[in-house]
C-alpha positions as CSV (number, residue, x, y, z in Angstrom):
1,M,0.1,-0.3,0.0
2,V,0.8,3.5,-0.9
3,E,2.3,5.7,1.8
4,R,0.9,8.8,1.5
5,R,-0.5,12.4,3.3
6,P,-3.8,12.0,5.2
7,A,-5.7,14.5,2.2
8,G,-3.1,14.1,-0.6
9,E,-2.4,18.0,-0.3
10,P,0.4,19.3,0.8
11,G,0.4,20.7,4.3
12,Q,2.7,22.9,7.2
13,G,5.4,20.7,6.4
14,E,6.1,21.0,3.3
15,P,9.9,21.9,2.1
16,A,10.2,25.8,0.9
17,G,11.0,24.5,-2.1
18,T,7.3,23.4,-3.3
19,L,6.3,26.1,-5.3
20,A,8.9,26.3,-7.7
21,A,8.6,22.6,-7.9
22,Y,5.4,23.6,-9.2
23,R,7.2,26.1,-11.2
24,A,9.2,23.6,-12.9
25,L,6.3,21.6,-14.0
26,L,4.4,24.5,-15.0
27,G,7.9,25.7,-17.7
28,A,8.7,21.8,-18.4
29,Q,5.1,21.3,-19.8
30,A,5.0,24.6,-21.8
31,R,8.3,24.1,-23.1
32,S,7.2,21.2,-24.2
33,Q,3.9,22.3,-26.0
34,T,5.2,25.0,-28.0
35,A,8.8,23.0,-29.1
36,Y,6.7,22.7,-31.9
37,R,5.6,26.2,-32.6
38,T,3.4,25.3,-35.8
39,S,1.4,22.6,-34.1
40,F,1.3,24.6,-31.5
41,V,-0.6,27.6,-33.6
42,V,-2.7,25.4,-35.4
43,D,-3.8,23.2,-32.2
44,L,-4.0,27.1,-30.4
45,L,-6.8,27.6,-33.7
46,G,-8.2,24.2,-33.6
47,N,-9.5,24.1,-30.3
48,V,-11.9,27.9,-30.5
49,G,-14.2,25.4,-32.4
50,A,-15.9,24.2,-29.8
51,T,-16.6,27.6,-28.6
52,V,-17.2,29.3,-31.8
53,F,-19.9,26.8,-32.2
54,D,-22.1,26.5,-29.0
55,V,-22.4,31.1,-29.7
56,V,-23.3,30.3,-33.4
57,T,-25.9,27.9,-32.6
58,V,-27.9,30.4,-30.8
59,L,-27.4,32.5,-33.5
60,V,-29.0,30.1,-35.2
61,I,-31.7,29.1,-33.1
62,Y,-32.0,33.3,-33.3
63,G,-32.4,33.1,-37.2
64,V,-36.0,31.5,-36.5
65,T,-37.4,33.1,-33.2
66,R,-37.1,36.7,-31.4
67,E,-37.3,35.3,-28.3
68,L,-35.9,32.5,-26.3
69,G,-37.3,31.9,-23.2
70,G,-38.8,35.6,-22.6
71,F,-35.2,36.7,-23.4
72,T,-33.7,38.5,-26.6
73,L,-30.4,37.7,-28.2
74,R,-29.0,40.6,-26.3
75,E,-30.0,39.2,-23.3
76,T,-29.2,35.5,-24.0
77,L,-25.7,36.4,-25.6
78,V,-25.2,37.4,-21.8
79,M,-25.6,34.4,-20.6
80,V,-23.8,33.1,-23.2
81,G,-20.6,34.7,-22.4
82,L,-20.9,34.3,-19.1
83,S,-20.9,30.6,-19.3
84,A,-18.2,30.8,-21.9
85,S,-15.5,32.6,-20.6
86,A,-15.9,30.5,-17.3
87,F,-15.7,26.6,-18.3
88,A,-13.5,27.3,-21.3
89,V,-11.0,29.2,-18.4
90,A,-11.9,26.4,-16.2
91,D,-11.0,23.5,-18.5
92,L,-7.4,25.3,-18.7
93,L,-7.1,25.4,-15.8
94,V,-8.5,21.9,-14.4
95,G,-9.7,19.7,-17.5
96,N,-7.1,17.2,-17.6
97,I,-8.1,16.2,-14.3
98,E,-10.1,14.4,-16.1
99,R,-6.9,11.9,-16.9
100,L,-7.4,10.7,-13.1
101,P,-9.7,7.2,-14.1
102,G,-6.5,6.5,-16.4
103,Y,-4.5,7.4,-13.7
104,V,-6.1,4.8,-11.1
105,R,-6.6,2.1,-13.2
106,T,-2.7,1.7,-14.0
107,G,-1.8,2.4,-10.8
108,R,0.1,5.8,-12.0
109,F,-1.7,7.4,-8.9
110,D,0.7,5.8,-7.1
111,A,3.6,8.0,-8.2
112,V,1.5,11.1,-8.1
113,L,1.0,9.9,-3.9
114,V,5.0,9.6,-3.6
115,R,6.2,13.2,-4.3
116,P,6.7,15.2,-1.7
117,L,3.9,17.6,-3.1
118,G,0.4,18.0,-3.4
119,A,-1.5,15.0,-6.1
120,L,-4.0,17.2,-7.4
121,P,-1.1,20.0,-8.3
122,Q,0.3,17.7,-9.8
123,L,-2.5,15.7,-11.4
124,L,-3.5,19.6,-13.1
125,L,0.1,20.6,-13.5
126,M,1.5,17.2,-15.8
127,D,-0.7,17.4,-19.1
128,L,-1.9,21.3,-19.2
129,P,-3.4,21.8,-22.0
130,L,-2.1,25.4,-23.1
131,R,-3.8,24.0,-26.5
132,K,-6.7,25.4,-25.0
133,V,-5.8,29.3,-23.7
134,S,-6.9,30.5,-27.4
135,R,-10.9,29.4,-26.3
136,G,-11.0,30.7,-22.6
137,L,-9.2,34.6,-24.7
138,F,-12.3,33.6,-26.7
139,G,-14.7,33.6,-24.3
140,V,-13.7,36.2,-22.6
141,G,-14.4,37.9,-25.8
142,V,-17.7,37.0,-26.3
143,L,-18.4,38.0,-22.8
144,V,-17.1,41.5,-23.5
145,V,-19.1,42.0,-26.5
146,A,-22.3,40.8,-25.5
147,L,-21.8,43.3,-22.3
148,A,-20.8,46.2,-24.1
149,S,-23.6,45.5,-26.4
150,A,-26.8,44.3,-24.0
151,G,-27.7,48.1,-22.7
152,I,-27.2,47.3,-19.1
153,D,-26.9,50.2,-16.8
154,W,-24.1,50.3,-15.3
155,T,-23.5,50.7,-11.5
156,P,-20.6,50.4,-9.4
157,A,-22.4,47.3,-7.9
158,R,-22.5,46.1,-11.7
159,V,-19.3,46.7,-12.3
160,A,-18.2,44.4,-9.9
161,L,-20.4,41.7,-10.3
162,A,-19.2,41.6,-14.3
163,V,-16.8,40.6,-13.3
164,A,-16.7,38.6,-10.3
165,A,-19.4,36.3,-11.9
166,P,-17.3,34.6,-14.2
167,L,-14.7,34.1,-12.0
168,A,-17.3,32.7,-9.7
169,G,-18.2,30.3,-12.9
170,V,-14.3,29.2,-13.2
171,V,-14.3,28.1,-9.8
172,F,-17.5,26.5,-10.1
173,F,-17.1,24.6,-13.2
174,G,-13.2,23.5,-12.0
175,S,-15.2,22.2,-8.7
176,V,-17.0,20.2,-11.2
177,F,-14.3,18.9,-13.1
178,V,-12.6,17.7,-9.4
179,A,-15.9,16.5,-8.0
180,T,-17.2,14.5,-10.7
181,A,-13.7,12.9,-11.2
182,T,-12.8,12.1,-7.9
183,V,-15.6,9.2,-8.7
184,S,-13.2,7.1,-10.6
185,F,-11.8,6.4,-6.8
186,W,-14.8,4.4,-6.9
187,W,-15.6,3.6,-10.1
188,V,-12.7,3.8,-12.9
189,D,-15.5,3.3,-16.0
190,S,-17.5,6.8,-14.8
191,G,-16.2,9.1,-17.3
192,E,-19.1,9.3,-19.3
193,L,-21.6,10.0,-15.8
194,A,-18.6,13.3,-15.4
195,N,-18.6,14.2,-19.1
196,S,-22.6,15.0,-18.6
197,V,-22.2,16.8,-16.2
198,T,-19.1,19.0,-16.6
199,Y,-20.3,19.5,-20.8
200,G,-24.0,18.3,-20.1
201,G,-23.7,21.8,-17.3
202,R,-21.6,24.0,-20.4
203,D,-24.9,23.2,-22.7
204,F,-27.0,24.0,-19.6
205,T,-25.6,27.0,-19.2
206,S,-25.5,28.6,-22.1
207,Y,-29.1,28.8,-22.5
208,P,-32.1,30.4,-20.1
209,V,-32.8,27.9,-17.3
210,T,-36.9,29.8,-18.6
211,V,-36.5,26.7,-22.0
212,F,-36.2,23.8,-19.0
213,E,-39.1,22.8,-17.7
214,G,-40.0,19.9,-14.3
215,W,-37.7,18.0,-12.8
216,F,-34.8,18.2,-15.2
217,R,-34.6,22.0,-14.7
218,A,-34.7,22.0,-10.9
219,A,-32.0,19.4,-10.4
220,F,-29.6,21.4,-13.0
221,A,-30.3,25.4,-12.1
222,Y,-30.9,25.0,-8.7
223,G,-29.7,20.9,-7.2
224,L,-26.3,21.5,-9.2
225,G,-26.2,25.3,-8.2
226,F,-25.6,25.6,-12.0
227,A,-28.5,28.7,-12.6
228,F,-25.4,30.7,-11.0
229,V,-23.2,30.7,-12.9
230,S,-24.7,32.4,-16.0
231,Y,-28.4,32.9,-15.6
232,Q,-29.2,34.4,-12.1
233,P,-25.4,36.9,-12.6
234,A,-26.8,38.2,-15.6
235,L,-30.8,38.6,-15.0
236,A,-28.8,41.1,-12.1
237,L,-26.7,42.4,-14.6
238,L,-29.7,43.4,-17.1
239,G,-31.9,44.9,-14.6
240,R,-34.3,41.6,-15.6
241,A,-36.8,40.1,-12.3
242,D,-36.5,36.2,-12.2
243,P,-39.6,35.0,-14.5
244,L,-39.6,31.5,-11.8
245,G,-39.9,34.4,-9.2
246,L,-36.4,34.0,-7.1
247,P,-36.0,37.4,-4.8
248,A,-33.3,39.8,-6.8
249,W,-30.7,38.5,-4.7
250,A,-30.3,35.8,-6.4
251,G,-28.0,37.1,-9.4
252,W,-25.5,38.5,-6.6
253,A,-25.6,35.3,-5.2
254,A,-23.0,33.3,-7.3
255,P,-19.6,33.6,-5.6
256,L,-21.3,32.4,-2.6
257,V,-21.8,29.2,-4.2
258,A,-19.1,28.5,-6.3
259,L,-16.8,28.9,-2.7
260,V,-19.8,26.5,-1.6
261,A,-18.9,24.0,-4.7
262,A,-15.2,24.6,-3.8
263,G,-15.6,23.4,-0.7
264,G,-17.4,20.2,-1.8
265,A,-15.6,19.2,-4.3
266,A,-12.2,19.5,-1.8
267,A,-14.1,17.2,0.6
268,A,-15.3,14.9,-2.2
269,W,-11.5,15.2,-3.0
270,R,-9.7,14.3,-0.1
271,T,-11.9,11.6,0.9
272,G,-11.7,9.9,-2.6
273,V,-7.5,9.6,-1.7
274,R,-7.8,8.4,1.3
275,H,-10.2,5.4,-0.4
276,Y,-7.8,5.4,-3.1
277,R,-5.8,1.9,-2.8
278,S,-3.1,1.2,-4.8
279,T,-3.1,-1.1,-7.5
280,G,-0.1,-3.1,-6.4
281,S,1.6,-2.8,-9.7
């Protein structure tokens, strides 16, 4: 059985060179991925496609209707921008945690645990997909354009929310990535389940919650909290009352929901690492 720290994370007794080691891991990844510059540039351009497709899909829908769920194109694009920017940045920073099932299945997670570094930071820095930087920049660009064209009555509070909401979305999606990947400590073949929540959540947050109904809306929007990634912050930015009847303060709750999600993901990760048993290979 592999000897490890109780939570698989760095503690107060970590060596002074821990941060330097993390920087070295990141630097090694950057050098290896940019060694072939033409290939790297092609990857950068190719990775924009997924986010472009999300935006184009919304534009196509509004080509045949003036409103969707009671919202205009400009209002919906604010939600798309919040969702696209948050998901793309979270996918860049945390998305490669999806490789965890492979590490657990093959026993390579043992090597991660015996190093004098936190297990989660190691997994995030190994194979960090720098090619996804372009997707994050495009998502932020969509958000900036959407906010500029939505006719928002800007106040200091709304400016603060326009900055805080995307950051909270990054934390929220990052927490979802970690929490769903942690399931692999108990169920190695859980990848499709994880994808249904992470990428399904991205698609869900790209549209007004009002287009969904029944248990599905209740489960995804408020049971899992995806309504606070884009829908509720967009209502607060646009100065619109919630058609579903939630109070106005709900639009400002995104940072709190993100912190709750991060706490839940951290607890799930620590429990999963404690549960992990070496393959013995």
